[in-house]
C-alpha positions, 0 to 999 in steps of 0.5 A: 729248538721245537721246530729242529727236533720237530724236523728231526723225524722227517730228517731220518728218512730224507736228510740222510740223502739215503736211498743211495746205493753203496760205491766208492767216492774220492775223499774231496768234499765237492766231489762227495757233495757232486757224487751225494746228489748224482745218485739223489737225482737217480733215486728221484726218477726211479721213485714217482712217490713214497710214503712213510710212517714215523713215531717220534717221542720228544722230551717234556717237562711232563713226560715224553710227548708222542708224535705220529707223522705220516710223509706223503711225497710225490715229484717235489711236493709233499704232504705231512700230517702229524698228531701230537699227543699232549701229556696231562691233557684229557682224553678228549683233547690231547690230540694236537693234529697240523697238516702242512702241504707244498705244493711246488710253490707255496706251503698251507698249513692247517692246525687248530692253533693257526687255522688254515693259512698260507706261510710266507716262507715257500720252502716246505718247513718239515725238511720233507722235500729236501736232503743233506746233498741239496741243502749243504754248500760244496764248499765245505771240506772233509777234516777226518775220518770217524766210525759210527754205529760200524760205518766208516764216515767222512767228517765234514765241517760245513756253513749252516744256513736255513735249509741246513742247520748242522755245520759238522757232517758225518757221511758214509763213505761207501753209500753216502748216508748222512750217519751223524750231524752237529750244530750249534744252538743260540744259547751255546748248547750242542745238538747232535742228530744221529741215524741208525738201523740203516735197512734196504728199500726197494730198488737197492736203496737204504735209509735210517729205520731210527734217528736220535736228536740230543741236546749236549749229552742228554736225549731229547727225542727219538723217531722209529720208521713204522712203514716205508711205500713207493710208487703207491699211486698217490693222488694230486688231491693230496697235495692240494692245499684248497682241500685242507680244512680250516680247523682253528680253536679258539684260545678260549675253548683251549682253556675250557679243555685245559681246566680238567687236566689243570685240576688232575694236576693239582690234586695229584699234587695235593696227594703227593704232599699228603 
């Protein structure tokens, strides 16, 4: 579930296959997917690179867990930097910083818990290099229409896979943006992703500046777009795995950092019991 929540932040941008201008489409799923892929290819050819910054808040047992995410994309290369603020931790140990790089062939990660290592799966796990129209099969079917956030949408049923966790999609009839997705979790719960606050960006395209993830009716994460920039001339060094630092921290050191927070939690509990 945590992996799905983490991905939902970036899904708010790229899964939308957003970046798509208005146009009419046929009410046939294979045609919808083909049209979306063609328009996405047009966007990819016009945008040499992009950078976007998001703020994400996930629901945690001790309160909200804020996460700052910055994604750099150039061609099929992508770099994701995320900083997670852990509630209950002392200020000097409250942030966990992770960097994930896909260089077009391999995926590398650098984090305090994992250190620096190459992932066996060559896909970029944030979902940053993919979008709904390239991840989904054209063998799905349109089962109806529904208006979501004032957007007339096709409702489609699709087969989930490793890249696309959703089995039901709501696709804007006019722009081909993905507005909503629904997935069935292993525990039987229904996960729902909803995009909103679509805004135009350079070139006549649009992207969602807000996305939310629900488990059933419970809101478990919210992602807000803070900035979006294209064609800024990103350097190739950003996508070089060899430049990643090995920032692994021992479990002993992690436990030492947690002790002050554990003491504070116990004291707070004692104070409430008085």
